C-alpha positions in Angstrom: 3.7 0.3 21.4 0.0 0.3 22.0 -2.4 -2.5 21.1 -6.2 -2.1 20.6 -8.8 -4.6 20.1 -12.2 -3.4 21.4 -15.1 -4.9 19.4 -13.2 -4.2 16.2 -12.3 -7.9 15.7 -15.8 -9.1 15.0 -17.9 -6.0 14.7 -16.1 -4.6 11.8 -17.8 -5.3 8.6 -17.2 -9.0 8.4 -17.7 -12.0 6.1 -20.4 -11.3 3.5 -21.3 -14.9 2.7 -24.5 -16.7 1.8 -26.4 -18.1 4.8 -29.4 -20.4 5.0 -32.2 -18.5 6.6 -34.0 -20.1 9.5 -37.4 -19.1 10.8 -36.8 -16.7 13.7 -38.7 -14.4 16.0 -38.1 -10.7 16.6 -35.9 -9.7 19.5 -37.4 -8.8 22.8 -35.9 -7.0 25.7 -37.1 -4.6 28.5 -36.3 -1.0 29.1 -34.6 -1.8 32.4 -32.3 -4.3 30.6 -31.3 -1.6 28.1 -30.6 0.9 30.8 -28.4 -1.5 32.7 -26.7 -2.4 29.4 -26.0 1.3 28.8 -24.3 1.6 32.1 -22.0 -1.3 31.4 -21.3 -0.1 27.9 -20.3 3.4 29.2 -17.8 1.8 31.5 -16.4 -1.0 29.4 -17.0 -0.2 25.7 -17.4 3.6 25.1 -13.6 4.2 25.2 -13.3 2.3 22.0 -16.7 2.8 20.2 -17.7 6.2 21.5 -20.5 7.6 23.6 -23.0 7.3 20.8 -21.8 3.9 19.6 -20.5 5.3 16.3 -18.1 8.0 17.2 -15.2 6.0 18.7 -11.6 6.3 17.6 -10.6 2.6 17.9 -13.7 0.6 17.3 -16.2 0.4 14.4 -19.9 1.6 14.7 -22.2 -0.5 16.8 -25.3 0.9 15.3 -26.5 1.6 11.8 -25.9 -0.1 8.5 -22.2 -0.9 9.0 -23.0 -2.8 12.2 -26.1 -4.5 10.7 -24.3 -5.6 7.5 -22.1 -7.6 9.8 -24.7 -8.9 12.3 -28.1 -8.4 10.6 -30.0 -11.6 10.1 -27.8 -13.5 12.5 -29.0 -15.0 15.8 -28.6 -12.9 18.9 -26.7 -15.7 20.7 -23.9 -15.4 18.0 -23.4 -11.8 19.1 -23.8 -12.7 22.7 -21.2 -15.5 22.4 -18.8 -13.2 20.5 -19.0 -10.6 23.2 -18.6 -13.0 26.1 -15.7 -14.8 24.4 -13.6 -11.8 23.4 -14.7 -8.6 25.2 -13.4 -6.5 26.8 -10.1 -7.2 25.0 -8.0 -6.6 28.1 -10.1 -9.1 30.1 -12.2 -11.3 27.8 -15.1 -13.0 29.6 -14.7 -10.8 32.7 -18.3 -9.7 32.8 -21.2 -11.7 34.1 -23.6 -13.4 31.8 -26.4 -10.9 32.7 -24.0 -8.0 31.9 -23.3 -9.3 28.4 -27.0 -9.9 27.9 -27.8 -6.3 29.0 -25.2 -5.0 26.5 -27.0 -6.9 23.8 -30.3 -5.4 24.9 -28.7 -1.9 24.7 -27.4 -2.5 21.2 -30.9 -3.6 20.2 -32.3 -0.4 21.5 -29.8 1.6 19.5 -30.6 -0.3 16.3 -34.3 0.5 16.0 -35.6 -2.5 17.9 -38.4 -1.4 20.2 -38.5 -2.7 23.8 -41.1 -5.2 24.9 -42.5 -6.6 28.1 -40.6 -9.8 27.7 -37.0 -9.9 29.0 -34.1 -11.0 26.8 -32.9 -14.3 28.2 -30.0 -16.6 27.3 -32.3 -19.3 26.0 -34.7 -17.0 24.2 -32.0 -15.2 22.2 -31.2 -18.5 20.3 -34.4 -18.0 18.3 -34.1 -14.2 17.8 -32.3 -12.4 15.0 -31.1 -8.9 14.5 -32.8 -6.9 11.7 -31.0 -6.4 8.5 -31.1 -2.6 8.6 -31.9 0.1 11.1 -35.2 1.0 9.4 -36.3 -2.6 8.7 -36.4 -1.8 5.0 -36.1 -5.1 3.1 -36.0 -7.3 6.2 -37.4 -10.8 5.7 -40.9 -11.4 7.1 -41.0 -13.6 10.2 -41.1 -17.3 9.4 -39.8 -17.0 5.9 -37.6 -19.8 4.7 -35.6 -19.0 1.5 -35.4 -21.5 -1.3 -31.8 -22.6 -2.3 -29.8 -20.7 -4.9 -30.4 -22.6 -8.1 -26.9 -21.8 -9.4 -24.7 -21.7 -6.3 -21.0 -20.8 -6.9 -18.3 -22.0 -4.6 -16.9 -19.5 -2.1 -13.1 -19.5 -2.4 -12.8 -18.6 1.3 -14.0 -22.1 2.1 -10.9 -23.7 0.6 -8.3 -20.9 1.0 -5.0 -22.2 2.4 -2.5 -20.7 4.8 0.4 -18.9 3.0 3.7 -20.4 3.9 7.1 -18.7 4.0 8.1 -21.0 1.2 5.2 -19.7 -0.9 6.3 -16.1 -0.4 9.8 -16.9 -1.5 8.7 -18.9 -4.5 5.0 -18.2 -5.3 3.0 -20.5 -7.5 3.0 -19.1 -11.0 -0.7 -18.1 -10.8 -0.5 -16.2 -7.5 0.4 -12.7 -6.5 1.4 -12.6 -2.9 3.3 -9.3 -2.4 3.5 -5.8 -3.9 5.8 -7.0 -6.8 4.7 -10.7 -6.5 8.1 -11.7 -5.1 10.2 -10.2 -2.3 12.9 -9.3 -4.8 10.7 -6.5 -6.2 11.0 -7.7 -9.8 7.4 -7.3 -10.7 7.5 -10.3 -13.1 4.8 -12.8 -13.9 5.8 -16.2 -15.2 2.4 -16.6 -16.9 2.4 -16.6 -20.7 -1.1 -17.6 -21.8 -1.5 -13.9 -22.7 1.3 -13.1 -25.1 2.4 -11.0 -28.0 0.3 -12.9 -30.6 -3.0 -12.6 -28.8 -2.8 -9.5 -26.6 -5.1 -7.7 -29.0 -7.9 -10.0 -27.8 -7.8 -8.8 -24.2 -11.1 -7.6 -22.9 -12.5 -6.5 -19.6 -14.2 -9.5 -17.9 -15.4 -7.7 -14.8 -14.8 -4.5 -12.8 -16.0 -3.4 -9.3 -16.3 0.1 -7.8 -14.1 0.4 -4.7 -14.6 2.8 -1.8 -14.2 6.3 -3.4 -11.0 8.3 -3.1 -7.4 8.1 -4.3 -6.0 4.6 -4.6 -2.4 3.5 -5.1 -2.7 0.0 -3.7 -1.6 -3.1 -5.5 -4.0 -6.1 -4.7 -2.8 -9.5 -3.7 -4.3 -12.7 -5.1 -4.3 -16.0 -3.2 -6.4 -19.2 -3.8 -9.0 -17.3 -5.9 -9.3 -14.3 -3.5 -8.2 -10.8 -4.3 -7.4 -8.6 -1.3 -7.7 -4.9 -2.1 -6.8 -1.9 0.1 -8.8 1.3 -0.5 -9.0 4.9 0.8 -10.0 5.5 4.4 -8.3 2.2 5.4 -10.9 -0.1 4.0 -9.9 -3.6 2.9 -12.1 -5.9 0.8 -11.8 -9.6 -0.1 -13.2 -10.2 -3.6 -13.8 -13.4 -5.6 -11.0 -13.2 -8.2 -13.2 -14.7 -11.0 -16.3 -12.6 -10.5 -15.5 -9.6 -8.3 -18.2 -10.7 -5.7 -17.6 -9.2 -2.3 -16.6 -11.9 0.2 -15.8 -9.7 3.2 -15.0 -6.1 4.0 -13.1 -4.5 6.9 -13.3 -0.8 7.8 -10.7 0.6 10.1 -12.0 3.5 12.3 -9.6 6.4 12.1 -9.4 9.0 14.9 -11.3 12.1 14.0 -8.1 14.3 13.8 -6.3 11.9 11.4 -6.6 12.3 7.6 -6.7 9.1 5.6 -3.7 8.5 3.4 -3.1 6.2 0.4 -1.2 2.9 0.8 0.9 0.9 -1.6 0.2 -2.7 -0.6 -0.8 -5.4 1.9 1.2 -8.4 3.0 0.1 -12.0 3.9 1.4 -14.9 5.8 -0.3 -18.0 7.3 -4.0 -17.1 7.8 -3.3 -13.4 8.4 -3.5 -10.4 6.1 -1.4 -7.4 7.3 -3.0 -4.0 6.8 -1.2 -0.6 7.3 -3.3 2.3 8.6 -3.2 6.1 8.3 -2.5 6.5 12.0 0.6 4.2 12.1 -1.1 1.0 13.1 -0.6 -2.4 11.6 -3.7 -4.6 11.8 -3.7 -8.4 11.2 -6.9 -9.7 9.8 -8.1 -13.3 9.4 -8.0 -14.0 5.7 -11.2 -16.1 5.9 -13.4 -13.6 7.7 -11.7 -10.2 7.9 -11.8 -10.4 11.7 -9.1 -8.5 13.6 -6.5 -10.9 15.2 -4.2 -8.1 16.5 -3.8 -4.4 16.1 -0.5 -2.7 17.0 0.2 1.0 17.0 3.9 1.8 16.4 3.7 5.6 16.8 1.3 8.4 17.6 -1.1 10.2 15.2 1.7 12.4 13.8 2.8 9.3 11.9 1.3 7.3 9.1 2.2 4.3 6.8 2.0 5.1 3.1 4.1 2.2 1.8 3.1 -1.2 3.2 4.6 -4.2 4.8 6.9 -7.0 3.7 7.2 -10.3 5.5 10.6 -11.8 6.2 11.6 -14.4 8.8 8.0 -14.3 10.0 8.3 -10.6 10.9 6.1 -7.9 9.4 8.5 -5.2 8.4 7.6 -1.7 7.2 8.5 2.0 7.3 6.7 5.1 8.4 6.3 8.7 7.5 6.5 11.2 10.4 8.7 13.6 12.3 11.4 11.0 12.9 10.7 8.1 10.5 11.8 4.6 11.2 11.6 1.0 9.9 9.9 -1.4 12.4 9.4 -5.2 12.6 6.4 -6.8 14.3 6.0 -10.5 15.2 3.5 -11.7 12.6 1.7 -14.0 15.1 1.3 -11.6 18.0 1.9 -8.1 16.7 4.6 -7.6 19.3 7.4 -5.1 18.3 10.7 -6.9 17.6 12.9 -4.0 16.6 12.9 -0.6 15.0 15.6 1.3 13.1 15.6 5.1 13.0 16.4 6.5 9.6 17.7 9.8 11.1 20.5 9.0 13.6 21.2 11.0 16.7 24.5 12.9 17.3 27.1 10.4 18.5 25.4 7.5 16.7 26.8 6.2 13.4 25.8 8.8 10.8 24.6 11.1 13.5 27.3 13.7 12.8 26.4 14.1 9.1 23.7 16.7 9.6 25.9 19.8 9.5 25.4 20.5 13.2 21.6 20.6 13.0 20.2 19.6 16.4 18.5 16.2 16.4 15.1 17.7 17.3 15.2 19.8 14.1 16.1 17.1 11.7 13.4 15.8 9.4 12.9 13.5 6.4 14.1 10.0 6.0 10.6 8.9 5.2 10.0 5.4 4.1 7.1 5.6 1.6 7.6 2.5 -0.5 7.6 -1.2 0.3 10.9 -2.9 1.1 12.4 -5.9 -0.7 13.9 -9.1 0.7 16.7 -11.4 -0.4 16.5 -14.7 1.4 19.9 -15.8 0.2 21.6 -12.8 1.9 19.0 -12.7 4.7 18.6 -8.9 4.2 15.7 -6.5 3.8 16.2 -3.3 1.8 14.7 0.1 2.3 15.3 3.6 0.9 14.7 6.7 3.1 13.6 9.8 1.3 15.4 13.2 1.6 14.5 16.1 3.8 12.6 19.2 2.7 14.6 21.2 5.3 17.4 21.7 2.9 18.5 25.2 3.9 20.7 24.2 7.0 22.4 21.5 4.9 23.2 23.5 1.8 26.6 24.8 2.8 28.9 22.5 4.7 30.2 23.9 8.0 34.0 24.0 8.3 35.2 20.6 9.5 31.6 19.3 9.4 29.6 16.8 7.3 26.3 17.6 5.5 25.5 14.3 3.8 22.4 13.9 6.0 22.4 10.1 6.6 20.5 8.0 6.0 18.5 10.0 3.5 18.7 8.9 -0.2 20.6 5.7 0.8 20.0 2.0 0.4 19.7 0.4 3.9 20.4 -3.3 4.2 19.0 -4.6 7.5 18.9 -8.0 9.2 15.2 -8.9 9.2 15.4 -10.6 12.6 17.4 -8.0 14.5 17.1 -4.7 12.6 20.9 -4.4 12.6 22.3 -2.3 9.8 24.5 -4.6 7.7 25.5 -2.0 5.1 24.3 1.2 3.5 25.1 3.0 0.3 24.7 6.7 -0.4 23.1 7.5 -3.8 22.7 11.3 -3.6 23.8 12.8 -0.3 22.4 16.2 0.7 19.7 16.2 -1.9 18.8 19.9 -2.6 16.2 19.2 -5.3 13.8 16.6 -3.8 15.1 13.8 -6.1 14.1 11.0 -3.7 16.1 7.8 -4.0 13.2 6.3 -2.0 11.9 3.8 -4.5 12.0 0.0 -5.1 15.2 -2.0 -4.5 15.2 -4.7 -7.2 17.2 -7.8 -6.5 18.8 -9.3 -9.6 21.5 -11.8 -10.7 24.2 -10.6 -13.1 26.0 -13.1 -15.2 25.9 -16.9 -15.0 27.6 -19.8 -13.3 30.6 -19.2 -11.1 30.8 -15.6 -12.2 27.3 -14.7 -11.3 26.8 -11.7 -8.9 23.8 -10.9 -6.9 23.0 -7.2 -6.9 20.5 -4.5 -5.9 19.3 -2.0 -8.5 17.6 1.3 -7.6 17.0 4.7 -9.1 16.1 8.2 -7.9 13.8 10.6 -9.7 16.5 11.7 -12.1 16.6 8.2 -13.6 20.2 7.2 -12.7 20.2 3.5 -11.7 22.8 2.5 -9.2 23.8 -1.2 -9.0 25.5 -2.4 -5.9 26.5 -5.9 -4.5 23.8 -7.6 -2.6 25.8 -8.8 0.4 28.2 -5.9 0.8 26.7 -2.8 -0.8 29.9 -2.4 -2.9 29.4 -0.3 -5.9 29.2 -2.1 -9.3 28.0 0.4 -11.9 25.4 3.0 -12.9 23.0 3.4 -15.8 21.6 6.8 -16.7 18.5 7.4 -18.8 20.2 10.6 -20.0 17.4 13.0 -19.0 18.9 14.8 -16.0 21.2 17.8 -15.5 22.1 17.5 -11.8 24.8 14.9 -11.9 27.8 15.6 -14.2 29.8 12.5 -13.5 29.8 9.2 -11.5 33.0 7.8 -10.1 33.4 4.4 -11.8 34.9 2.9 -8.6 32.8 4.3 -5.8 29.6 5.5 -7.4 30.1 9.0 -5.9 28.4 11.6 -7.9 29.7 15.0 -9.0 27.1 17.7 -8.8 26.6 20.8 -11.1 27.0 23.4 -8.4 25.4 26.1 -10.6 22.0 24.5 -10.2 22.1 24.1 -6.4 19.2 26.3 -5.2 19.4 28.9 -2.5 21.5 31.7 -3.9 18.5 33.9 -5.0 18.5 32.8 -8.6 16.1 30.7 -10.6 17.5 27.2 -11.3 16.5 25.2 -14.3 16.5 21.5 -13.3 15.7 18.2 -15.1 13.6 16.3 -14.2 11.0 18.1 -12.1 10.3 17.0 -8.6 7.5 14.6 -9.7 10.1 12.6 -11.6 11.4 11.4 -14.0 11.1 8.2 -12.1 8.7 8.0 -9.2 7.2 5.5 -6.7 5.6 3.3 -9.3 8.1 0.5 -9.7 9.9 -0.7 -12.8 9.2 -4.3 -13.9 12.2 -6.6 -14.5 12.4 -9.7 -16.8 15.1 -12.0 -15.2 15.4 -13.9 -18.5 16.2 -11.0 -20.8 17.7 -8.8 -18.0 15.6 -5.9 -19.2 14.2 -3.4 -16.8 11.2 -1.4 -18.0 11.3 2.1 -16.5 8.3 4.4 -16.6 9.6 8.0 -16.9 8.3 11.5 -17.6 10.3 13.9 -19.8 9.7 17.0 -17.7 11.8 19.7 -16.1 11.2 22.5 -13.5 12.2 25.9 -12.4 13.2 26.4 -8.8 12.0 29.9 -8.1 13.1 31.9 -5.1 10.1 32.9 -2.9 9.6 36.3 -1.3 11.2 37.2 1.9 9.6 35.5 4.9 8.2 32.6 2.8 9.7 29.2 3.0 8.7 27.5 -0.2 8.6 23.8 -0.6 12.3 23.5 0.2 13.7 25.5 3.0 16.4 26.9 0.7 13.6 29.3 -0.2 12.4 28.0 -3.5 9.1 26.8 -5.0 8.8 24.4 -7.9 7.2 25.1 -11.3 7.0 22.3 -13.9 7.9 22.9 -17.5 8.6 20.8 -20.7 12.2 19.9 -21.6 14.0 22.3 -23.9 12.7 21.9 -27.5 10.1 19.4 -26.3 7.9 17.9 -29.0 5.0 17.4 -26.5 5.7 13.7 -25.9 6.2 13.6 -22.2 5.7 9.9 -21.6 8.7 7.6 -21.9 9.0 3.8 -21.4 12.6 2.8 -21.5 14.0 -0.7 -21.5 17.5 -0.9 -20.1 19.7 -4.0 -19.9 20.9 -4.3 -16.4 23.8 -6.6 -17.3 25.2 -4.5 -20.2 24.0 -1.0 -19.1 22.6 -0.4 -22.6 19.2 0.8 -23.6 17.3 -1.8 -25.6 14.5 0.5 -26.8 12.5 3.6 -25.9 8.8 4.3 -26.5 7.7 7.9 -26.3 4.1 8.9 -26.0 2.0 12.0 -25.2 1.1 11.0 -21.7 3.4 9.8 -18.9 2.9 6.4 -17.3 1.3 6.5 -13.9 1.6 2.9 -12.9 4.3 0.4 -12.2 5.3 -1.8 -15.2 4.3 -5.5 -15.2 6.7 -7.7 -17.2 5.4 -11.2 -18.1 6.8 -14.4 -19.6 4.4 -13.8 -22.5 6.8 -11.1 -23.8 4.6 -8.2 -22.6 4.9 -5.1 -20.5 1.7 -3.7 -19.0 1.3 -0.1 -17.9 -1.3 2.6 -17.4 -1.1 6.3 -18.1 -2.4 9.7 -17.0 -5.0 9.7 -19.8 -6.6 6.6 -18.2 -5.2 4.3 -20.8 -4.0 0.8 -19.9 -1.8 -0.8 -22.5 0.3 -3.9 -23.3 3.7 -3.4 -25.0 6.0 -5.8 -26.8 8.9 -6.3 -24.4 11.4 -6.7 -27.2 10.5 -3.6 -29.2 8.3 -1.3 -27.1 5.5 -1.4 -29.6 2.1 -0.9 -28.2 0.0 -4.0 -29.0 -3.2 -3.3 -27.1 -4.8 -0.5 -25.2 -8.1 0.4 -23.5 -9.5 3.3 -21.4 -10.2 2.9 -17.7 -12.7 4.8 -15.5 -10.0 6.8 -13.7 -6.2 7.3 -13.6 -4.3 4.2 -12.4 -1.6 4.9 -9.9 -1.0 1.3 -8.7 0.8 -1.7 -10.2 -0.8 -4.1 -12.6 -0.8 -7.8 -11.5 -1.4 -11.0 -13.3 -2.9 -14.3 -11.9 -4.3 -17.5 -13.1 -7.4 -19.4 -12.0 -9.0 -22.5 -13.6 -6.5 -22.4 -16.5 -7.3 -18.7 -17.3 -4.8 -15.9 -17.0 -6.1 -12.6 -15.8 -4.5 -9.1 -15.7 -5.8 -6.7 -13.0 -5.3 -3.0 -12.2 -6.7 -0.7 -9.5 -7.6 2.9 -10.5 -8.3 6.0 -8.5 -6.1 9.0 -9.2 -3.9 9.4 -6.1 -0.4 10.3 -7.1 0.5 14.0 -6.8 2.5 13.6 -10.0 -0.7 12.9 -12.0 -1.9 16.4 -11.1 1.5 17.9 -11.9 1.6 16.3 -15.3 -2.0 17.4 -16.0 -0.7 21.0 -16.1 1.2 20.0 -19.3 -1.7 18.2 -20.9 -4.6 20.7 -21.1 -6.6 18.5 -23.5 -7.0 15.7 -20.9 -10.0 16.0 -18.7 -10.0 13.2 -16.1 -12.8 12.7 -13.6 -13.1 15.5 -11.1 -14.2 13.0 -8.4 -11.8 10.2 -7.6 -13.7 7.1 -8.5 -11.7 4.1 -7.5 -12.3 0.7 -9.1 -10.6 -2.5 -9.9 -10.5 -3.7 -13.5 -9.8 -7.3 -14.6 -9.0 -8.5 -18.1 -8.8 -11.9 -19.8 -8.5 -13.1 -23.4 -11.7 -13.1 -25.5 -12.4 -16.2 -27.5 -10.7 -16.2 -31.0 
């Protein structure tokens, strides 16, 4: 475990809030002060922020617009006090007052402030301000006092409350505090102001461009503040009624790390938990965006593409990397509490299920969706993905086992200790990249004394397994009827019989449904606990697994590449929204459309299901019939989850766009008439009801 702080806590882009301007004088410092400050900086600061102040791996830039957005217009003594109170992070306050003063002088010299004959002193800096930009463009003239805003609006950060564990377990109706609103991953909103009778009046009330790039993140909403994660590990706090920027945090990735998309953030107390592309978890102050702690859980070969969940005051999340794992950090300190490896070693439970493959050569088990949490059972649930190194697992060695634990399983872990309480195998030895790695939805089946708590999950093929919450004992399965891999499911154990004729690796082309993009994918199904209906976004597609030439590996190490194709006798309607009753196992309705759904489905108490598609449409469906009641077009493809929240008696629906899912590209090959933006232009769109 490595922890970094540097100047990132306060010198990241911070709170963007209105301030009353005070008449100030321009900064002054001497050349000798700047030279002394450079020496101290090189010794104490450059390891985080870089030799040029903007090329560090662990700290944000200390010169240029990003630095001046945070500190421009503020008094120099605020910067001085911040440095002396918090830096260096390993020994805060360990420098002399003159050394801190000289560092401030050096920062001035690097931000287009010319030296003078007057020295910078502790007293003098109280009347000096940093310029608003490196070129002085648009900087207020000296001595200007601004008039007050004639129509000031309240800043929701002024009244934002800490989020309690009780709020996470049972959020206020108008709040959205985790990926699927609640830890049970149901994706259900109890709001019903927007309903079947008025959904046609929905209109966009505001939208804001987000940092460009792909975006799969679901925003959180608490006390009027939307927290949004964007590409290149940028987090923004927005006013949920207007979209006004309240603060922005930019994480500085090492130069050899490529940014990755994330699914969600988490929140507890006054902290917002942010996953990064180099396997750090960063805790930000929800009021300011300042870094409170920053913990690395692995080296740069790893990343976090799902997001965290909070349970028992631990921040729990999975990783993607050579040997993936689930890890828990103390939410207050960032200290690692436990980790669970998704690929066991030989001699460990499950370690002998890899067909004799040496541990060093085992791969997969990635956690790339957010876990779920059942407080009544005190369990968190995760689903490791399969491996692409399928070749060594294809044929079972005599007397061996090639199930490849814990891939394609549901893991039930104790959130305080990381102990594996139970696990259930959905599709052992996955040779088709079917990924039982998606949401684990926690439901209640039946009523009264006969009620059973259960976990429901599906792989790409659309078979939904239902197992007991506390034990993992198999209950039943529901198939959408659109796959050809599994020929039967044992009604007692849930074990699946596979069509051996479509197992790749024998040199023949295999026709498989669905294709490797799903079917079902990472965008979660919404669930209405009152009707017991689960609304599954699905794509009616298939694939050919084509043997590659000698010496080529292909996507799977059985030596095949994947090529998407329509289902046999397809009518060109690839999109499918299917409502299944989790209690009865029956399908309530099916809506088929030209374009597949790219988002999770949001179910509401207003009798609606919201979802977005690859053609940039965003729609509301009747949850009893599947009829589309309203639709609009967005600026880009949505790959996140819609949310709903309420403020001042008004219900809103929000969705983040920014084509990021690889399956959107795959499906695009089947839809030549759809021409989506070539540049990924992320944004957040917010809707409310127009007046009658």
